[in-house]
C-alpha positions as CSV (number, residue, x, y, z in Angstrom):
1,M,-103.0,-20.0,30.9
2,R,-104.2,-19.8,27.7
3,L,-102.3,-18.1,24.7
4,N,-103.6,-17.7,20.8
5,N,-103.6,-15.6,18.3
6,R,-106.2,-17.5,16.6
7,N,-107.9,-14.6,16.2
8,K,-105.1,-13.0,14.0
9,A,-105.9,-15.8,11.1
10,G,-107.9,-13.9,9.0
11,F,-105.2,-11.4,8.4
12,Y,-102.5,-13.5,7.9
13,N,-104.2,-15.0,5.3
14,F,-105.3,-12.0,3.5
15,I,-101.8,-10.9,4.0
16,S,-100.9,-13.7,2.0
17,T,-103.6,-13.5,-0.8
18,T,-102.4,-9.8,-1.1
19,I,-98.8,-10.9,-1.4
20,L,-99.8,-14.0,-3.9
21,L,-101.5,-10.8,-6.1
22,I,-99.2,-8.1,-5.9
23,F,-96.7,-11.1,-6.8
24,V,-98.9,-12.4,-9.9
25,F,-99.6,-9.4,-11.0
26,G,-96.0,-7.8,-10.5
27,C,-94.9,-10.9,-12.8
28,G,-98.0,-9.6,-15.8
29,A,-96.6,-6.1,-15.2
30,F,-93.1,-7.1,-15.8
31,F,-93.8,-9.0,-19.3
32,M,-95.7,-6.2,-20.7
33,E,-93.1,-3.5,-19.6
34,L,-90.5,-6.0,-21.5
35,F,-92.8,-6.8,-24.8
36,K,-95.4,-3.9,-25.4
37,F,-94.4,-1.0,-23.5
38,D,-91.3,1.2,-21.8
39,F,-92.8,3.6,-19.2
40,L,-90.2,2.6,-16.2
41,G,-87.0,1.8,-18.0
42,K,-84.7,-1.7,-17.8
43,G,-83.2,-1.2,-14.3
44,T,-86.7,-0.5,-12.8
45,T,-88.6,-3.5,-14.6
46,A,-86.9,-6.0,-12.2
47,L,-88.3,-4.3,-9.1
48,L,-92.4,-5.7,-10.0
49,I,-91.0,-9.0,-9.8
50,I,-87.9,-8.5,-6.2
51,V,-90.6,-6.6,-4.0
52,P,-93.5,-9.2,-3.7
53,S,-90.5,-11.9,-3.9
54,F,-89.1,-10.3,-1.4
55,L,-92.2,-9.6,1.0
56,G,-93.2,-13.5,0.0
57,L,-90.0,-14.4,1.3
58,I,-90.0,-12.5,4.3
59,F,-93.7,-13.7,5.0
60,Y,-92.7,-18.0,4.3
61,L,-89.2,-17.4,6.1
62,R,-90.6,-16.2,9.4
63,G,-92.6,-19.2,10.0
64,R,-95.8,-20.3,10.9
65,Q,-98.3,-18.0,12.2
66,I,-100.9,-19.7,14.8
67,F,-99.5,-20.2,18.1
68,E,-102.0,-22.2,20.5
69,Y,-100.4,-22.6,24.1
70,D,-102.0,-24.2,26.9
71,S,-100.5,-24.7,30.6
72,D,-103.9,-25.4,32.7
73,G,-103.8,-28.9,34.4
74,E,-101.3,-31.1,34.6
75,A,-100.3,-31.2,31.0
76,L,-98.2,-28.1,28.6
77,N,-99.7,-28.5,25.1
78,F,-98.3,-26.7,21.8
79,K,-99.8,-26.3,18.8
80,N,-98.1,-24.3,15.8
81,R,-99.5,-24.2,12.5
82,N,-99.6,-22.0,9.2
83,V,-103.1,-20.3,8.3
84,L,-101.6,-21.8,4.4
85,F,-101.6,-25.2,3.7
86,Y,-97.3,-25.6,2.9
87,Q,-96.6,-26.2,6.1
88,K,-97.3,-29.3,8.2
89,A,-98.7,-28.5,12.0
90,I,-96.8,-28.9,14.6
91,S,-98.9,-30.3,18.1
92,D,-97.6,-31.2,21.6
93,E,-98.5,-32.7,24.7
94,F,-96.3,-33.4,27.5
95,P,-96.6,-33.4,31.4
96,K,-95.2,-30.2,33.0
97,Y,-92.8,-32.0,35.4
98,K,-90.6,-32.9,31.8
99,L,-90.1,-29.0,31.0
100,V,-86.3,-28.9,31.1
101,S,-86.1,-24.9,30.1
102,Y,-86.8,-23.0,27.3
103,E,-85.0,-20.7,25.4
104,I,-86.5,-17.6,22.5
105,I,-84.5,-16.5,19.6
106,D,-85.0,-13.4,18.4
107,V,-83.3,-12.2,14.9
108,L,-84.8,-9.3,13.5
109,I,-87.7,-10.1,11.2
110,L,-87.6,-13.9,13.2
111,Q,-88.4,-15.6,16.7
112,K,-88.2,-19.5,17.2
113,L,-89.2,-21.1,20.7
114,Y,-86.9,-23.4,21.7
115,I,-88.3,-26.0,24.5
116,N,-86.3,-28.6,25.9
117,V,-88.2,-31.6,27.5
118,S,-86.3,-34.5,29.6
119,S,-87.6,-37.8,28.0
120,K,-87.9,-41.6,29.6
121,K,-84.7,-42.8,29.1
122,N,-83.1,-39.8,30.9
123,K,-82.3,-37.6,27.4
124,V,-83.2,-34.2,26.5
125,I,-85.2,-33.4,23.2
126,T,-85.3,-30.4,22.0
127,L,-88.9,-28.7,20.8
128,K,-89.1,-26.2,18.2
129,Y,-91.9,-23.5,17.6
130,D,-92.3,-20.8,15.4
131,I,-93.5,-17.4,17.9
132,S,-92.7,-14.5,15.0
133,Y,-96.3,-13.1,14.5
134,L,-96.9,-13.2,18.7
135,S,-97.5,-9.7,20.0
136,K,-94.6,-8.4,22.9
137,K,-97.7,-9.2,25.7
138,E,-98.1,-12.3,24.4
139,L,-94.4,-13.1,24.2
140,K,-94.2,-11.8,27.7
141,D,-97.1,-14.0,29.6
142,L,-95.2,-17.1,27.9
143,K,-92.2,-16.5,29.2
144,F,-93.9,-15.9,32.3
145,S,-95.8,-18.7,32.2
146,L,-92.9,-21.3,31.4
147,S,-90.7,-19.7,34.2
148,K,-92.9,-20.1,36.7
149,V,-93.2,-23.8,35.3
150,I,-89.3,-24.4,35.4
151,K,-89.6,-22.4,38.9
152,E,-92.2,-24.9,40.0
153,N,-90.0,-28.2,38.6
154,Q,-87.1,-27.0,40.7
155,E,-88.6,-27.0,43.8
156,I,-90.0,-29.6,43.3
157,K,-86.9,-31.4,42.4
158,R,-85.5,-29.6,45.7
159,E,-87.9,-31.2,48.0
160,N,-87.2,-34.7,46.9
């Protein structure tokens, strides 16, 4: 099964650019209000910087926007990248039989996927991906596919 949200990259780029522009104009309006005009008053002037900063912080904390998953064939492929350049892209590929378990953490506006993979020395490695920008249907399909792979791995282990 293949799953990706690359088609939304333009939208996320637009949102990040809009937040940046709102912040720049908010800073300009803040300084104009502080030194030249006095329309808003002292308490509400800070909101011109606080609100765009808060929006930018939420956008940044939610993590990488683009998530790609491919379970076709004998390997699992995970790619997680950002529409902007400030975070390094994550790309992992490993055989399906190495998948041990997965866990999805959902905290208010933030969702993370933790994949546990067995290594050569019988240790478990945890891989982390940001899935906050996946839709509910995409998340449901991802859970179904990962559960299916884990179930197949358990059946093969029982047979051996």
